[in-house]
C-alpha positions in Angstrom: 27.6 9.2 42.4 27.4 11.5 39.4 29.3 14.8 39.5 28.7 17.6 37.0 30.7 20.9 36.9 30.1 24.0 34.8 31.5 27.5 34.7 29.3 30.3 33.5 28.9 34.1 33.6 26.0 36.2 34.8 25.8 39.9 35.4 25.6 41.5 38.8 22.0 42.9 39.3 23.4 46.0 41.1 26.0 47.2 38.6 25.8 44.9 35.6 29.4 43.7 35.9 30.1 40.1 34.8 30.7 37.5 37.5 32.2 34.1 36.8 30.4 31.3 38.6 31.5 27.7 39.2 28.7 25.2 39.7 29.1 21.6 41.0 26.1 19.3 41.0 26.3 15.9 42.7 23.5 13.3 42.4 23.4 9.9 44.0 22.4 8.1 40.8 20.2 10.4 38.8 21.4 11.4 35.4 21.3 15.0 34.3 21.6 15.7 30.6 24.5 17.9 29.9 22.4 20.0 27.4 20.0 20.9 30.3 22.9 22.2 32.4 24.3 24.2 29.5 20.8 25.7 28.7 20.2 26.6 32.4 23.5 28.3 32.7 23.0 30.2 29.5 19.5 31.4 30.6 20.9 33.0 33.8 21.4 36.5 32.7 21.7 38.2 36.0 20.7 37.7 39.6 21.9 37.5 43.2 24.2 34.6 44.0 21.8 33.0 46.5 18.8 33.3 44.1 20.8 31.7 41.3 21.7 28.8 43.6 18.1 28.4 44.6 16.9 28.3 41.0 19.5 25.8 39.9 18.7 23.6 42.9 15.0 23.7 42.1 15.8 22.7 38.5 18.3 19.9 39.1 18.2 18.9 42.8 21.0 16.9 44.3 23.8 18.5 46.3 25.0 21.7 44.6 27.8 24.0 45.4 27.9 27.4 43.7 31.1 29.6 44.0 31.9 33.0 42.7 34.1 36.0 43.4 31.8 39.1 43.8 33.8 42.4 43.7 36.3 41.3 46.3 34.1 38.9 48.2 34.1 35.1 47.7 30.7 33.5 48.1 29.9 29.8 48.3 26.5 28.4 48.6 25.5 24.8 49.2 22.0 23.5 48.4 21.0 19.9 49.2 17.9 17.8 48.8 16.1 17.3 52.1 
């Protein structure tokens, strides 16, 4: 099992306020290059939490958990390979 974690910031699409996200990617044995995770996180400028989770899962697969605190509401999404 490989586990990768990354914290990044993206802006809320409704009001432009920065939101801090915590990403966790788990893969059974597949390696993900750290530079690819860093680049993907940097390219997310804004978006809805669930859409960000979908995009990251499309890009990296595995089992992913994305957490953030959105203006008083905690959101956690989990995406897994089928």
